C-alpha positions in Angstrom: -11.3 9.7 -78.9 -8.8 7.0 -78.0 -5.1 7.5 -78.4 -3.6 4.6 -80.3 -0.2 4.8 -78.7 2.1 2.8 -76.6 0.8 2.5 -73.0 3.6 4.6 -71.5 4.8 7.8 -73.2 8.1 9.8 -72.9 8.4 13.3 -71.4 11.3 15.2 -73.0 11.5 18.1 -70.7 14.6 16.8 -68.8 16.9 17.3 -71.7 16.6 21.1 -71.8 15.0 22.5 -68.6 18.1 22.7 -66.4 20.7 25.2 -67.6 23.4 23.4 -65.6 22.7 20.1 -67.2 23.1 20.1 -71.0 22.8 17.4 -73.7 24.2 17.6 -77.2 22.1 16.8 -80.2 23.9 13.6 -80.7 23.2 12.5 -77.1 19.5 13.4 -77.4 19.3 11.6 -80.7 20.9 8.4 -79.3 18.5 8.2 -76.4 15.3 9.0 -78.4 16.2 6.5 -81.1 16.7 3.7 -78.6 13.5 4.5 -76.8 11.4 4.7 -80.0 12.8 1.3 -81.1 11.7 -0.2 -77.8 8.0 0.3 -78.6 5.6 -1.6 -80.8 3.0 1.2 -81.2 3.4 5.0 -81.8 5.2 6.5 -78.8 3.5 9.5 -77.2 6.2 12.2 -77.1 5.7 15.2 -74.8 7.8 18.3 -75.6 7.5 21.9 -74.8 7.8 25.1 -76.8 9.1 26.8 -73.7 11.1 23.9 -72.2 14.5 25.4 -73.0 16.6 27.4 -70.6 18.1 29.9 -71.5 17.0 29.2 -75.2 13.2 28.9 -74.9 13.0 26.8 -78.1 15.8 24.4 -77.4 13.5 21.5 -76.7 11.6 22.1 -80.0 14.9 22.4 -81.9 16.2 19.1 -80.6 13.0 17.3 -81.5 13.0 18.7 -85.0 16.7 18.0 -85.6 16.1 14.4 -84.5 13.7 13.8 -87.4 16.1 15.6 -89.8 18.5 12.8 -89.0 16.0 10.0 -88.6 13.1 10.7 -90.9 12.1 7.0 -90.9 10.9 7.4 -87.3 8.4 10.2 -88.1 5.4 7.8 -88.2 6.4 6.0 -85.1 5.6 8.8 -82.7 2.6 10.9 -81.6 3.8 14.4 -80.7 2.3 16.7 -78.1 3.9 20.1 -77.6 3.0 22.3 -74.7 2.8 26.1 -75.2 0.9 29.1 -73.9 3.1 30.5 -71.2 5.7 33.3 -71.2 9.3 33.1 -70.2 8.3 33.2 -66.6 5.8 30.4 -67.1 2.8 32.6 -66.6 -0.2 31.9 -68.8 -0.6 33.8 -72.1 -3.8 33.4 -74.0 -4.4 36.4 -76.3 -4.2 35.9 -80.0 -1.0 37.9 -80.2 0.6 35.9 -77.4 -0.4 32.5 -78.7 0.8 33.1 -82.3 4.6 33.1 -81.7 4.3 29.7 -79.9 2.4 28.0 -82.8 4.7 29.6 -85.3 7.8 28.3 -83.5 6.3 24.8 -83.3 5.5 24.8 -87.1 9.0 26.1 -87.9 11.1 23.8 -85.8 9.0 20.6 -86.3 9.0 21.0 -90.1 11.4 18.0 -90.5 8.9 15.8 -88.7 6.0 16.9 -90.8 8.0 16.6 -94.1 9.0 13.0 -93.2 5.6 11.7 -92.4 3.8 9.3 -94.7 0.9 7.9 -92.8 0.5 10.5 -90.0 -0.8 14.1 -90.4 1.7 16.6 -91.7 0.9 18.8 -88.7 1.2 18.8 -84.9 -0.7 15.9 -83.5 -1.6 17.7 -80.3 -1.1 21.2 -79.0 -1.2 21.3 -75.2 -2.3 24.6 -73.6 -0.1 24.7 -70.5 -2.4 26.8 -68.3 -5.6 28.6 -68.8 -5.0 31.6 -66.6 -7.8 34.1 -66.1 -9.2 34.0 -69.7 -12.3 32.0 -70.6 -11.8 28.6 -72.3 -14.2 29.7 -75.0 -12.0 32.7 -76.0 -8.8 30.7 -76.0 -10.2 27.8 -78.0 -11.6 30.2 -80.6 -8.1 31.6 -81.1 -6.5 28.1 -81.2 -9.1 26.9 -83.7 -7.6 29.2 -86.2 -4.6 26.9 -86.3 -6.8 23.8 -86.4 -8.5 25.2 -89.5 -5.2 26.2 -91.1 -4.0 22.6 -90.6 -1.1 23.5 -88.2 -2.7 21.7 -85.3 -4.8 18.5 -85.4 -6.1 18.4 -81.8 -5.9 20.4 -78.5 -5.0 19.2 -75.1 -6.0 21.1 -72.0 -3.6 21.0 -69.0 -4.7 21.3 -65.4 -8.2 22.4 -66.0 -11.4 21.8 -64.0 -14.3 19.5 -64.9 -16.4 22.6 -65.5 -13.8 24.0 -68.0 -13.7 20.7 -69.8 -17.5 20.8 -70.1 -17.4 24.3 -71.6 -14.6 23.3 -73.9 -16.6 20.4 -75.3 -19.5 22.7 -75.9 -17.4 24.8 -78.3 -16.9 21.9 -80.7 -13.1 22.3 -80.7 -11.2 19.1 -81.2 -10.3 18.3 -77.5 -7.9 15.4 -77.9 -6.9 14.9 -74.3 -6.6 16.5 -70.9 -3.2 16.6 -69.2 -2.7 16.6 -65.4 -0.4 15.4 -62.7 -1.6 12.0 -61.5 0.3 9.6 -59.3 0.2 8.1 -55.8 1.0 11.6 -54.6 -1.5 13.5 -56.7 -5.0 12.1 -57.0 -7.1 15.2 -57.1 -8.7 14.2 -60.5 -10.4 11.3 -58.8 -12.3 13.6 -56.4 -12.9 16.8 -58.4 -14.8 15.2 -61.3 -12.1 15.5 -64.0 -11.8 11.7 -64.4 -15.5 11.3 -64.4 -16.1 13.8 -67.3 -13.2 12.5 -69.2 -14.4 8.9 -69.0 -17.9 9.9 -69.9 -16.7 11.8 -73.0 -14.0 9.3 -74.0 -11.2 11.9 -73.4 -7.8 10.4 -72.7 -5.8 11.8 -69.8 -2.1 12.4 -70.1 -0.5 11.9 -66.7 2.7 13.9 -66.2 5.0 13.5 -63.2 3.7 9.9 -62.7 6.7 9.2 -60.5 6.0 12.1 -58.1 8.8 14.1 -59.8 11.1 11.2 -59.1 10.2 10.6 -55.4 8.3 7.4 -56.2 11.3 6.1 -58.1 13.4 6.5 -55.0 14.9 9.9 -55.6 16.4 11.4 -52.4 15.9 15.2 -52.3 19.6 15.5 -51.4 20.5 14.1 -54.8 18.5 16.6 -56.9 21.1 18.4 -59.0 22.0 22.0 -58.7 19.8 24.2 -60.9 16.9 21.8 -60.8 13.6 23.6 -59.9 12.5 20.7 -57.8 14.7 21.9 -55.0 12.1 24.6 -54.4 9.1 22.3 -54.3 7.3 21.5 -51.0 7.5 17.8 -51.4 11.3 17.9 -51.5 11.6 19.7 -48.2 12.7 17.9 -44.9 9.6 17.2 -42.7 7.2 17.0 -45.7 9.5 14.6 -47.5 9.8 12.4 -44.4 6.1 12.3 -44.0 5.3 11.4 -47.6 7.9 8.6 -47.7 5.2 6.2 -46.5 3.9 6.1 -50.1 7.4 5.4 -51.4 7.7 2.5 -49.0 4.4 1.0 -50.3 5.8 1.0 -53.9 9.0 -0.6 -52.6 7.2 -3.4 -50.8 5.1 -4.3 -53.8 8.1 -4.0 -56.1 10.1 -6.5 -54.0 7.2 -9.0 -54.1 6.7 -8.5 -57.9 10.5 -8.4 -58.6 10.2 -5.1 -60.4 11.3 -1.6 -59.6 9.4 0.9 -57.5 9.1 3.1 -60.6 7.5 0.2 -62.5 4.9 -0.2 -59.7 4.1 3.5 -59.6 3.6 3.5 -63.4 1.7 0.2 -63.3 -0.7 1.8 -60.7 -1.7 4.2 -63.5 -1.7 1.8 -66.5 -3.7 -0.8 -64.5 -6.4 1.8 -63.8 -6.6 2.9 -67.5 -10.2 2.4 -68.8 -11.1 0.5 -65.6 -13.8 1.0 -63.1 -12.4 0.7 -59.6 -13.6 1.6 -56.1 -16.6 3.5 -57.5 -14.5 5.5 -60.0 -14.6 5.2 -63.8 -11.1 5.9 -65.1 -10.6 7.2 -68.7 -7.7 6.1 -70.8 -4.6 7.0 -68.8 -1.2 7.6 -70.5 1.7 8.2 -68.0 4.6 10.2 -69.5 7.7 9.6 -67.3 10.8 11.3 -68.5 14.5 10.2 -68.2 17.6 11.3 -70.0 18.9 7.7 -69.9 17.5 5.3 -72.6 17.9 2.2 -70.4 15.9 3.8 -67.6 13.1 4.9 -69.9 12.9 1.5 -71.5 12.8 0.0 -68.1 9.9 2.3 -67.3 8.0 0.9 -70.3 7.9 -2.6 -68.6 4.8 -2.1 -66.6 2.9 -5.0 -65.0 -0.7 -5.8 -64.4 -1.7 -4.9 -60.9 -4.6 -7.1 -59.9 -7.5 -6.1 -57.7 -5.7 -7.3 -54.5 -2.7 -5.1 -55.4 -4.8 -2.1 -56.1 -6.8 -2.6 -52.9 -3.5 -2.7 -50.9 -2.5 0.7 -52.4 -6.0 2.1 -52.2 -6.3 1.2 -48.5 -3.0 3.1 -47.8 -4.2 6.1 -49.8 -7.5 6.2 -47.9 -5.7 6.3 -44.6 -2.9 8.6 -45.5 -2.9 12.3 -46.3 -0.1 13.6 -48.5 1.5 16.7 -47.1 2.8 19.7 -49.0 1.8 21.6 -52.2 2.5 19.9 -55.6 4.9 22.7 -56.3 4.6 25.7 -54.0 1.4 27.4 -52.7 1.7 30.2 -55.3 2.2 27.8 -58.3 -0.6 25.5 -57.1 -3.0 28.4 -57.4 -2.9 28.0 -61.2 -4.1 24.4 -61.2 -7.6 23.1 -62.1 -8.8 26.5 -63.5 
């Protein structure tokens, strides 16, 4: 399938994941309203059933209440909600463990569904956060119950291997997308066959952390706020950060020449490769989902540019000669990727 959405989506995690950084419903509404108004196609919204701290469902509640206030925007968005982990973010995949997440999504997004006229009155896309140790066949059999009941329209698989995607397709479940981290810092999907199988089967890829968790936008680790989990990630640590800064400098150099921001270059690297064959790789549809709690910054991120072959070659040459240091998160957390 192809996602008929605006080229750049909007990740909503930042509004609720840091218990020391809180936003009122009015503040959330004001940002989301402005951001939706800046697009001319449905905006891919990425939320999470477990993105709230300490209230697990805070993210869901904020999204639902927005559409209570602004029902006229219900058909202007395509909504993906991530679920399938416990309060410690460990995968949960049994029928009993999956059910509360789906029920919470159905409950809190009821205002969105009720307001829709042209889009399905159900969740556009359920994203399984992590597969864990269960088989994909078992998990999809359980999630298909909610597809058949009309609560879920399609299923997205996050951080899975090419082999798992192949097995998922064989079940006949409605695989609407694959989600993974893809940026100048994280390009594993180019090498491990995930992009290849997604392109072959016309599966869109949702690219989270397209700005390297803020590093490609110029974020200095010293400026990461208190309570932010990124403080614990490898790439925000001294020597590793200093080494990886070379990629940040590349985006800055191109940005200066193009008269755009480094973040726009990093995002344009992704959108320019979407549905393109480049350097021997066939890329599927790529939808980056940067997140910002500031409307002006998110709208700025929407203004991507076309990077031409010469620009892509410049970036590609650097990537070929440069090895990124550090785990994406930590060694323990990275063990759950590409299951």
